[in-house]
N, C-alpha and C positions, 0 to 999 in steps of 0.2 A: 246515409240520408234516409229519413223516415217521414212517412205521412201516416196519419191515423184518421179513420173515419168512424164516427159513431152514428149509426142511423140508416134510414132508408135513403137511397140515393146513389149517385155514381160519383166516384172520385177518379179524376184523370191526371196522370203525372207522367211526363215524358212519353206520351203515346201509349201507356199501359193502363188499362182500366181494371179496377178492383172494387168489389162491393162487399160490405160487411153488415150484419144486422145489429142494430143498437139504437142510435138517435141523433148525434150531432157531428158536425164536421170540424175536426180539430187538427191543426197542423203544427209540426215542429220538425226541423231538419238539422242534421249534423254533418260537419265536414272537418277535415284536419286543418291545423294551422299551416298557412303557406310558409315555405322556407324564406329566410331573409333575402336570398338572392333573387326571389321572384318579385317583380315590380308590379305585375297586374294580378288582381284577385281572380278567383275562378268565375266562370260564367254564372250569371244570375239563375237561381233556381226557378223553374217554372212553377206556377201556383195551381191551387185547386180551382177547377173550372166549375162555376155555379150558373144555374139558369136564372134568367130574369123572372121575377115573380110579380104578377099583377095584384095590386092592392086597391082598396076603396079609398077615395073615389076613383072610378074606373079610368079617368083620363091620366092618372099618375101610375108609375110603377117604380120598383126598386131595382137598381143594377148594382151588384156587388163586385168587388175587385180586391185582390190581395197579392202581395209579393214579399219575399223574405230572403235574407242572406246571412250567413254566419259571420261575415266580416273577417277580422283577423283573430277571432277567438278560437279556442280549441273545440268548443261544442256550442250548439244552438240552445240557448236558454230562454228564448222568446217562444211563446205559444199563442195561438189565436184560434177562434172558432166562430162559425155562423150557426144560427138556428136552422132547423129543418124547414126549408121553404115549401116543402111539399105537404107538410102537416097542416091542413086547413084549420083544424080546431085550435092549434097553437097560434097560427097567424091571426085568427080572428080574436082570440082572447088576449094573447101576450104581444102580438105584433111580430115584426122582423127584428132580430137583434144580433149583435156581433160583440165579441169580447176578446180582449188581448191582455196578456200577462208577460212580464219581464222578470224572470228569475234573477235574484240578486247574485251577481258574479262573485262578490266577496264572501259569500256564504256557500255552504255545501248543498248539494242536491238542488241547484237552481232550476235545472231543466225539469226535474220531477215535480218540484213545487209549482212551477208555472203551468204545466200540463194538468196537474190535479186541480188547480184553482179554476182553470178554464172549463174543465169537464163538470165540476160541481156547480159552478155558476150557471152554466147553460141548462143543466138538468133541473136545478132548483127554480130558476126563474120561469122556465117553461111550465112548471107545475102549479103556478099560482092560480088562485080561483078568481072568479068574476067579482067577488066581494072584496078583493084586495086591490088597492090602487097600485099602479105601476111603480111609483117611488117606494112604497112599502115592500113590494115584492123584490125590488132590486136590493134594498137594504138587507132584507132577510136572506136573500141568496148570497150576498157578499159575506154576511156573518157566517153562513154555513160553509162557504169556501174557506174562510179564515179558520174555522174549527177543523176542517179537513187538513189544512196545511200544518196547524199546530199539532194535530194527532200524528201526522207524518213525522214531525220532529221528535215527538215523544217515543214513537216506535223505533226511531233511529238513534235514540239516546243523544239527540242533538238539539235540545230545547234552546230557543233563542239563536240558533245557528242555521235556520232555514227560513227563507223569506222570498216574497215575490210581490211585484206591483200587480194591480188588477183594475181593469176598467171595462165598462159595458155601455153600449149605446143601443137604444131601442127606438124604432119607428113604429108607432101604433096609429093607424089611420094617417093623419097628416101632422102628427105631433111627435116631437123628439124628447126623449128622456135619457139621462146618463147618470152614472155613478163611477167614482174613481178613488183609488188610494195609490200613493206613490208618485213617481215622476214621469210615467207614460202620459201621453196627452191625447185629448180629443179636440179636433179643429172643425170649424164650419167654414166651408168655402162658399161664398155667395157673391155673385155679380162682380167678380174680380178681386174680392177682398178675402183674406184668410183671418179668422178670429179664433183665438184659443179659448175654448169653453171651460176647461178644467184648470185647477190650480196645482202647481207642483208642490208636493209635500216633501220639501227638503230644507236643509239648513240655510240655503241661499235666501229664502223668504225672511228668516229671522235676521240675517245679515243686512238685508235691505232695510228692515225696520231700524236697525242700529245706524245705518247711513242717514236715514231721515231724522233720527234723534241726535245726529252729530257725534255719535260715539265712534264711528268708523268713516274712513274716506271711501269713495266709490271704488278706487283702485284696490284698497285693502279688501273690500268685500268680494271683488271680482277674482282676486288671487288667493282667497282664503282656502287652505287645504281641505276644509271640511264642508265647503259650500254645496257639494253634491250628495252629502250624507242624507239618507232618507229619514224623515221624522214620522212617517206613517206607511205601513205596508202590511201585507198578510204574513202571519207567522208570529205575532205577538198576542198574548192572551186577550187583550181588549183593544180594538182599533177605535181610537177616539177621534182621529182626524179623517173624516170622510167628506168627499166633495160630491154633491148631487143636486139636481134641480127638483124641487118639490112642486113647482109650477111648470106645466108642460111648455115646451118651446115650439111655436108654430113654424112649420116648414113652408118653403116656397118652391115652385117649379124651378129646377136647375140646381138646387142646393146639393152639396156633397159633404158627407160626414166622414172625417178621416181619423182613425185611431192609429197611433204610431208609438213605437218604443223610442227611448232616447238615442238609439243608434241613428235615427233619422233627424229628430229635431235638435240633437246635440251636434250634428255635423253640418246640416244645411240651415241657412238663415231663412226667415219667413219670406223674404224677397225671392230667394232661390226656389223655394217651394211654389210660390205663386207663379213664377215663370213657367213651371212645369204644367200647372193647371191650365194656363191660358191656351185656348184653342184646341184642347184635347177632350173630346166628348166620350171616348172609349175609356171607361173607368179601369178596366184591367190593364190596358196599355199605360195608363197614367200611373198606376201603382208601380209597375215595372220601371217606368222612366225615372220615378223618384229614387228607387233603390239604385238604379244604374248611376244616377247623378251622385249619390253618396259614394259609391265604389270608385267613381272617377277621381275622387279626392286622393285616393291611394294613401290613406292615413295608416301609419304603422300600428296605431292603437284602435283601429276601427272596431266598434262594438257590434254585436248582433243588431241587425236592422230589420224591422217588420212594419208593414203598412197594411191596413185593412180598411176598406171603404164601403159605404152605402151611398149611392147616388139616388136622389129623389127626383125622378124625371117627370 
């Protein structure tokens, strides 16, 4: 089980505190695959505790939350990180941001790729100047993360065999920005409704187009063996499919931004997710409840599951 912290601040895990000098809070955890005779998964990992940070306008603030579990996999290949909430210059210039990556399980070094992508994304985005727009900074940072993952593949003699999804959400003042490649998702929870903000970059989208064109039936598309194959991810020389908003998205009091790997949205329906949101104002407890709900399914093939949130209070 591993937790990594880059930056000034305090990381708390299972009652043990440790601090390291560097810059961002990044988390990934590993556990062994449960034996087939075990019917219940291991207890939920406790998450990184972060302090609430006051933003402008003063009547609003950001509350973060996160939870993660290895599921039935042999290792944790999801990674996530938050910006340094205590760096006032970064908060004023870049905002508050969170990023999440899901290393591709069918490829080698998935955990290494996802952690590298998160680290580079956070570092690069935090360094953007006042003359650079948020969308431009996000795209530049994602391209830098892709270059880093591609370089990892070259150094490992594994070109085209290392990959990861990556997504980042930014709250700057009262505006939301995001960028994404792959099939991890960003959702907005607002006034009882859950809206998917990002598009999945997988073959299922192309299959849906064929359904609309009458080339496939809906049943054929839903059962197609390649429907979950990614069409865009980090680890390829040029990432052409990128999902981001170039016009800022205004936030309202009570909005919650949720980033999650497919271990969550591939297991729970949107209705099941909404039921967890209803009546729960504590964002940290909410993230843990979502992961517990995933684990309660007791799926033999449960993927790594990661949830990271920013609540705009």
